[in-house]
N, C-alpha and C positions, 0 to 999 in steps of 0.2 A: 542541576546544570544540564542544558540540552546536549544530546549526542546525535550527530548526523550519521546516517547510514549511507555509505557510498553507493551510487548507482553508476557504475563505471561504463565508459564508452565501449569497452570490449563486450559488454552485455547489452549494448544498444540503449544504455541509460535506464534500464529497467531495475526496479528494486528486486533483489533476490531474497527469497524467503530465508535461506540459510544465513545471509548477512544480517537480516533483521533479527533472527533468532539469536545470533551471536552477540548482538548489541543489547539485548534485553537482560537486565540483571534484577536482583531482588530490590534494587532501589528504583527501578523503572515504574513510573506512575502513569504516563501517557505515551501514546504513539499518535503522531499526527500524519495522516495520509492526505496527500495533495496530488490528485491526478486530474488533468495532465500536469506533470511536473516539467518545469523548464530546466533544462535546456531542450530538447527538441519537441516538447509538448506531447510526450508519450502518455497514452492512457493505459491503465491496467486492464487487460482483457480478462474474461471470466476465469480461465484456468489459472492464470498467474494470481488473480485476486483470491482464488480459492486456496492457493499455497500460502499466501499471506494470512488469510483467515485461519488456516490450520495452525500456523505458528502462534497466532494471538490467542487461539482457544486453549493452548497449553499454558497460558499465563493469565489466569482469570483476575489477577490483581491489577492488570494493565487496562486502563481505559483508552478508548479509541476516539479521536477527533478526526472526522473525515470531511473534507471540503468537497461537497457534491454539486456545487453550482454548475460544474461542467456537464452535468446531465443535460442541461438546457443550452449548452454552447458548443455543440458538435456539428461540424460541417463536412466531415469526411466519410460519413456513413458508419463509423465505428460504433458498435453498440455499447452503451454505458452499463457498467456493472458496479454496484455499490458493494462495500464490504459486508453489509447486512444480507444482501441478496446471495452473495457467494457462500456465506456460512450456513444458509438454510438448505443447501443441496447435499 
């Protein structure tokens, strides 16, 4: 059964690493990352993506599905950072 992790307005709709970590259990098989996520089309910048990668590295049983088409659909000058790039640093 899918579990949604809240990206609350009081955090500018960003995914918090601590919230993701709290949502992962021994039954978790996949994490789907979709940036920018709507509602306000926020992208995860490198430092935040690194925090997310650090959480996922603690859970090697969890596979990651990342929608990275937005690498080619940016018009605001924000640099794209994939989960793979962030975990190499």
